[in-house]
N, C-alpha and C positions, 0 to 999 in steps of 0.2 A: 883343710883344718876342720876339726870337729868341735863344734862349741858345746856348751853344756846342755845335758838332757836329763830330766828327772828319773830317778830309779823306778823300775817297774815292780809290781807286786810280786813277791816270792811266795808261791804256795797258796793255800785256801786261807780265807778269813772266814770266821763266824759272822753271822748276818749283822749283829749290832757293831762289831768291830769294822766291818766293811762300811756301814753306814757312816760311822764317825770318820773314818779316813776318806770316805767319798766327799763328805761335806766339807773337809778340809782342803782336799786337793784331788780332783778326778783323775788327773794324769797318773800319779804314782799309785792310785788305788787299783789300777788295771793291769793285767798280766802282759808280758813281753809278747806273747804270741799275737796279740793284735796288730803289730807291726808287720806281720806276714800272712795273717788270715784273710781269706776272701769274705768270710762272714763269721760272726761269733753269736751264740745265743746263750742268754743268762736267764735263769729262773731264781728269783728271790721272793719271799713272802709278799703277796699282793702285786708283783710286778713281773711281767715276762717281756724281756727286751731282746731285740736283734741289732747287732752293729753290722753295717754293711759297708765293706770296703771295695767290692767288686764293682768296677765302673758301671757295668750294665745294671747293677742293683741300685746304686746311689743316683744314677741318672733317671731311672724309672721313679724313684721317690720324689726327687726334686724337680725334674723337668718334664717327664712324659705323662705321669699320673699324680700330679701334686694334689688334686682334689680327693684322691684316695688316701692321702697322708697328710692331713692338716697338722698345724702345730699342735703339740701337745699341751693341753690345759694343766697338766701336772706341773710342767716346767715353768709355766706362767706364775705359779703360786708365790714365789719368792720376790717376783718384781712387780706384782700388781699395786702394791701401795705406792710406789714411785710412778710407774707408767700408766696405771689406770686402764683405759680401753685404747692404748696407743697402738699404732700399726704394727709394731713388733710383736704384739701378743694376740692379735685379733684372727679370725678365720672368716670364711664365707662371704657373705654379701657386704657385711660391715667392712672387712678388710678391702674387698674389691672397691668400695666407694672411696675409702680412704686413700688408696692408691691412684685413683682416678683424679683426685685433688692435689695430692702430693707430687706425683711423678712429673708434671709438666715443669715444675719449679726447678728440677734437677737434670733437664735435658741437656744434651751436650753443648748447644749454643749458649745456654745460661751460665755454664761453668765460666766462660770468658768473663761474664759480668762480675763473678765473685772473685776473679783473680787479683784485683787490686786489694781486696780485704786480706787474702791469703798472704800476699807479699808483705803487707804492713805488719801482720802477725809474725811472719818469719823474721823481718828486720827486728822487731821487738825482742824476738826470742835470742837472736844473736847478741844484741845489745846486753841483755841480762847475762848470758854466758860469758861474754868477754869481760864483764865486770868482775866475774869470779874466778876467771882464768889465771893460773900461775900461783893459786893459794891452795886451800885445802881440797881434798877430792870433793867432786859434786855428785849428788845422787840424781841421775839424769831422768829416770822415771818420773819423778816429781816435777822436774822442769819441763819435760814433754807434755805432762798434764796441763801445766799452766799454758803451754803454747797452743795445744790443741783446743782447750776451753776458749782461748782468745780468738782462735779462728772461728769457732762456733758463734761466739757472740757478734764478732765483726760481720760474718756472712749472714746471720740470721737477723740481728737487730741494729747492725751499724754501730755498735758501741765496742770499746776495747774491754779486756778483762778488768782494767782499773776502773771502770764505771762502777759506782756504789753497788747497784742491784746485781750486776754481773758478778762482781768480786764475792758478794754474799751467796749467790747460788753455787759458785765454785767451792767456797768454803763448806757450805752445807753438804754439798755432794761428797766431799772428802770425808765428812763425818759419816755419811751413809755408807760409804765403801768399807769404813772400819766396823760396821756393825751387821752387815748383810752377808751371809754366806752364799755361795753360788746356787747351792741347792737348799730350798726350804724342805722341812720335814714333810710337808703335805705332798711332796712329790713321790713319796714312797708309800703313802697310804691311800686307800680308795675313799676319799672323802666326798660328799656330795658338794656341789658347787655352793650351796647356801650355807654351808658350815663355815664359821670363822677359822682362818688360817693361823699358824703359830708364828708370830713375829715378835721380835723383841722390841720392848718400849722405845729403845734408843732408835731403832730403824723406823718405826712409825713416826717418830717425833721429826726425825731427819727428812723423811719423805714429805710430811706435812710442811715443813719449813721450805723445802725446794719447790714444791707445788704452789705455795703461796707467793713466793717471789716470783716465779714464772707467770702466775696469775697477774701480778702487777704489770709485768712487761707486756703482757698481751693486752690488757685493759689500756694501757697507755697508747699501744699501737693502733687499737681500735679507734680511739679518739683522734689520733693523728690521721688515720685513713679518712674518717668522717670529715675533718677539716681541711683535707687536700694537702697535707704538709708531710706525709710519710715518705721515707726514703724508698727506693725501688729496690729492696733487698729481698732475701728469701721469705722472711716472715710476711712482707706485705703481698708478694707474690701468692703465697699460699692462703692467706686470709681473705684475698680478694678473688680467689678462684672458686667458681661454682662448680659442683659436680654437673657434668654435661648430661646426666640421667634424670636427676631429680631437681636440678637447679638450685640445690641449697648448698652454700658454703659452709665451712667449719663455724659453729659458735665458739664462744670463749672457752667453755669447758672442754669441748673437742680439742681446741687448739692447745690447751694446757697439756692434754695427754700427748699430743704430737711433739711439742717442744721438749717435753721430758725424755722422749724417745730419741730425738735428734741430739740432745745433749748427751745422753748415755752412749748411744751408738756412735756418734760422730766425735765425741771427744775422748771416751774411755778406749776405745778400740785403736784409733790412730795414735794415741799415747803409748799404748803397749808396743805396737809395731815399730814406732820410732825409737823407743827406748831400747829394743833388741837390735835394731839396725845400728844404732850408734855404738852399742857393745861389740857387735860383729866387725865394725870397721876398727875399733881400738885394737883388735886382735891381729889386724893386718895393715902395718904402716904403709906398705907399698901400694895397696889398693886405696888407702886414704889419699896419698899423694896423687895418684891418678885421678881420683874423684875431684880433688881440689883443682887439677889443671883442667878437667872438664868444666868445673863451675866458673873458673876465672874467665874461660873463652866463651862460654855459652850462655851464662847466667845473666839475663837482662830482665828489667821489669815490664815485660810484656808477655802475654799469654803464649806466643809462639816459643818462648824458651823452654816450655815444659816438654815439647816434643823433642828437643835437642839434648836433654838430660838423660842420654841413653843409659849410662853407667849408673847413674843415681837411681833410674827406675829399675835396673836390674838388681842393685843391691837391696832396694826396698822390697821387690818382689821376693828375693830369696829370703828375706827376714820373714815376710808374711808366710812363706812355705814352711820355715822351721819353727816359726812361734806364731801361728795363726791366733789373732786375738780372741776369737771365739773358738774353743777347741771342739766343741761338740753341738750338733743341731738335733734337736729331739722332735720327732713327728709321732703321730698316733694313727694306727691303722683304722680307717673308718669303715672298712668292709674286709671280709676274709681275703687272703692273698696267699701266694706261696713263693718262698724264696729258697732256691737250691734243693727243691725236694722237701723243704720244711714247711709246715702249715703255719701261717701267721694269722691268728685269730683277732677279730674285732676288738679293738681296745688295747692290743699289744703296742709296745713302744718301739720305734724304729729309729736308731741313731745313726746319723752321718757324721763322720768325725774328721773335719779338716786336719786335726792334729795327726791322726794316724795315716790319713791319706797322703799328707805332705811328706811323711817319712816311711812310706810303705815300700817294703823291700822288693816287691815285685812291679812296682811302678817306676821308681826312680833309681838311677845309678848313683851309688854311694850316698844313699838317703839321708845320712845324718851329718854329712859334711856341708860346710858353707862354701858355695861355689857360684857367685854371680854369673861367670862365664857360661853356666849351663843354659841361660836363657837365649843365647844367640846361636844354639845348635838345633838342628832338626830333632835330635833325640830329647833334648830338654823340652822343646815345644810340644812334642807328642806326649811326653809325661804329664805336662801342665794340662793337657785336655782331659786326662784321666785322673789327676790327683791334686789339682790346685783349685779350692773353691773357698778362699778366706772370706769372700763375700757372699757365700751361698751360691745358689745356681737356679735357672728357671724363673718363673713368674715372681718368686719371693726373693730374688736376688736384692742385695742391699741397695736401697735407693741412692745412698751417698757414696757408692763404690767409686764413681767418677771422681767426685769431690776428693776422696781419699787418695786417689792415685794422682792428683795434682799436688795436693797438700804434702804428702809424705816425700816424694822425691825432691820437691822444691825446698822444703826445710832441711832436709838432709844435705842437699848440695850448699845451701847458704851457710850451714854450720861447718861443713867440711872445707869450704873456701877460706874461712877466717880462723878456724881453730884446729889444733892437733889433739887428738884423743888417745889415751893410754889407759889400760886397765890398771886396777889398784892391786898390788900384790896381797894375796890372801883373802880377796873378796871376790870369789867366783860367784856369780848369781845363779841361783837354783830355779828353774821355772816352776811355777805353781799356779793352778788355775783357780782364782777367786771369781771376781765378776769377769774378768778377762785373764789371759796368760801374762802374769807379771812375775817378777823376781821376788822370792820369799822375803828377802831382806834388802830389796832395792838394787839398783845397778850403779855402781860407784866408778867414776872415772876421773882421771887427771886430764885437766884442760890447759893447753898452753896456746897463746896467740900465734898465728902464722907470720904476722908482721906487726 
């Protein structure tokens, strides 16, 4: 079964037309040949870019020589009002310090501690969906955004989404999404770092609102820590962790930056993956029934059930392959390099695309097909080693990747156990890259109770 794929660019675009299309959707702005190319080189005014699909090249960029290819400051321009100097945007010594403080909170053993919060969020999600089942079609991307935001607030601050401040952050973030394109105009122009970037007033207003609300949560937690009454959740773990090199923990301003990153990366990306996974399930009733059977027999409110949800995990991984939430990762050459006989000058942009790698014709068999069974074959696992990086790879691999791989299959199994999903006639979702890979007009499904 082949699910929706955005149309590729036909022919050449003039620069300003390309810029307009790229800001609206980077997937359809690019040519079809990228799904089979080992490398592609693009030159437009002010910008020289290499897209690398060959495994030896992307592994060099992300895992073997990441210091030679730091995150591009051009691509950070659009997110700085919200994320400040958060770990998602930084490089060098600052990034290393941030990871030394953050990573211990997300180690494998700590995921067991967060499981009850994820389970509670999943139960709340199913209850909301059951209340709407049997009625009008449901836009499940919005529902999954609600669900994953609930997970973030429960695991970070031990409060559900219904908490007044948590609800206000969620509402402000939805407003931010509606104003902020994926690519800021500054990404295409050689502007010095001190020059103000071009942001819509509504974007700046929403970012200030979100950061102010997060600041209130951080200040309240700081007081609770000082008074010895703070819960042992992720926020407390991170705020009480000192950098082993300089002995300093995050101050409140630094913590606001990191929480903004956790909310964006942990909520928006997981919501995207879950929304597409539900749509893929809706297209295959037999697969749904098998997943419901697995959930009925293996799903229990203990951390061990996660490892038993094999089909749920394969469905979620296949959704991540076909619809990776972050479609492209942009690095900048910090020194001259050579790719496939081509000179890469200092300052050139180097793009690694989970979207094109996940559908690459030289890496995957039947790359556009939805086939969870591929994950149980030697060929599928070999392809994954060369073309499956939804959470990046190397030192900059997503800190929350383990959390996402608990949250995604678990919530997917809980929904499939209780509800049947069916597509809505005439409403085929078209993938579009905004902050993440979402459907241009949402993902609409019919929901009916299983019992």
